[in-house]
N, C-alpha and C positions, 0 to 999 in steps of 0.2 A: 206536772214535773214533765211531761212529754214536749210541751208547746214552750216552755223554760229551752229545754236542751235544745230543742229545735230553733228556738230564735239565737242562742248562744252560737251555734252552728253558723247560722245564716251572717251574724257578726263575724265572725271568724273567716269565713270565706268572702265576704264583702272586703274585710280591711286587707287581706292576702290578696286579692284580688286587686285593690289600689295598687298594693305595693308592687302586684308584679308590672302592673302598667305602666305604672312610675319609673319602674327599674328597665323596662323596657324603651321607654320614650327618652329614657338616659343616656342608655348605650345610643341608641339612632342618634342624638344632640353629638354625643362625643366622639364618636365614628365621624359622622359630619365635621368637626371642627378639627378633627387630629392632622389630617394634610395640611391645613391654614394653619396649624401650630409649628409644624414641622419644618414647612416654607418660612415661616415668620423666625423661627430659631437660625435656621439657614441664612439666612438675608442679613440678621444679626451679627453672624460669626465672621460673615464674607467682611462686614462694614467694618467690625473690629479689625480684621486681618488687613484690610485697606488704609484703616486709621493707624494703626503699628508700622506699616509697612511704607508707608507714604514715602518717605524721604527716599526709602530705597527703590521705589519704582521709579523715582523723579532721575534718581541716579543712573539706574540703567536705559533709561529713555532715553537720557543725555550723551549716554556711551555709544547708544545704537546709532545715534544722529550724526554720531564723529566719523560712521563708516559711510557715511554719503557725502558728498561734497555738494552743497545746496548753492545752485545755480542760475543764472536768468537765462542762459542761453546755451548750451552742449561746447558751441564752439568757442565762450568767451570761457567757459571752465577748464575747456582743454587748454586755451592759453596761458590761463591762471597756474593750470599743475605745471604747466612745463617751466614757466616762470620761476613756479617752487621748488622743482628738480633742478634748475639752473642755478638757484642760490644754493640751496642744499648742497650740491657738488662742491662750489665753491668755497663754504664754509667749512669744507670739508678736505680741501685740496686735491680734488679729483678732478681729472680734465673731461667735462662734458661733449665727447664728439657727436654725438648724433641722438634727438628729442624728437621723436615724429610718432603720430597715432599707425598702428599694424595696418597691413593694407586688407585687413576682413571688416564687413560692412558693422558699424558701429551698432548696438542694441540701444532699447531705449533708455535702460539705466548705467550703461557704461560702455568701454572701447578701449581697447588694448594699446598697451602703449610699449614703442620697444627705446630702449637707450643704449648709447655705449660709452661706455668710461673708461679712460685710463689712469692710474696711477697707482701707486703702491699697494699691496694685500691689505695692509692695517688701514690706510684710510678709505680703501673700498668697503671694507669691513662696517669701519665708523659711519659712511655713507649710508650703506645698506641698515644700519640699527636706526639712525637718526633716521630716516624715510618711514623705520616701523613704527616708533616713536610720534614724530610728528604730525605721518600723512596715512591716517587709518584706511581713507579711502583710497590709497592706491596700492592694494595686497601686491605682494610677489606673485607672479603666476610662473616665472621660469629664471634662471640664472645659472649661464654657463663662462667661468673663469679660465682663462688661459694665461698662466704665468709665467714668467722669463727670469728664473731663479736670480741668472747668473746679473741681469742690467736690475732688479727689483723691482721690474714694473711687471703689474697685472692688468688685463684688459678683460673687462666684460659687460656680457651681453646680457642685459635684464629685459622681462620682459613682465608689464605691470599690468594690472586690470582696473581702470581708471572708473569709480564709480561716481555717480552725479544721482541727482534728481533737479530737475528743471521748476522752479518757482518765480513765478511771476511777481514783480512788484517791490515791495521793501524787504520783504521775508530773504530773498537771495542774498543780501548783504548780511542779515543773522547767520548764516553759517559757519564754520570753520573761515577763518583768513587765510584765504590764500597764499600770500606772502609771507605768512607769518614761517618765521625758522627757529 
């Protein structure tokens, strides 16, 4: 009876030893694969997000591109911006007395432009609204308005910051149209 009892205990110990070893091996495998599965799940979630938001991302990228005038050369871009300002002023009925780069040194991404307009206060405000709408690459830096209420005429001294990106080749023509009103 002692011999049968010993054989059964040896069999039980062997079975539990194999179960313990298999459990340790399985735990080690799970611990090794868990970070890979988490990274895979994160990548899948990122891909799903990008797929769902692709149209919005394109819209945001296009909107961001409008804040910079794409030009072949800084001087050509400055001339195009000056011509755009002249056309906008003419379309709003204000007289553009001065359009010139400010005296400060241009930076690689932009240059200051000084304007002087004369016209009615309403026409000047309409010009500024049109400028903000049509030329987001020409944000306002400062505006000084001197109004003569008796004559109904206002003089606007405006500082703009012309933002541009120099792109060589056919991509320069793909930017916002300089003459668009």
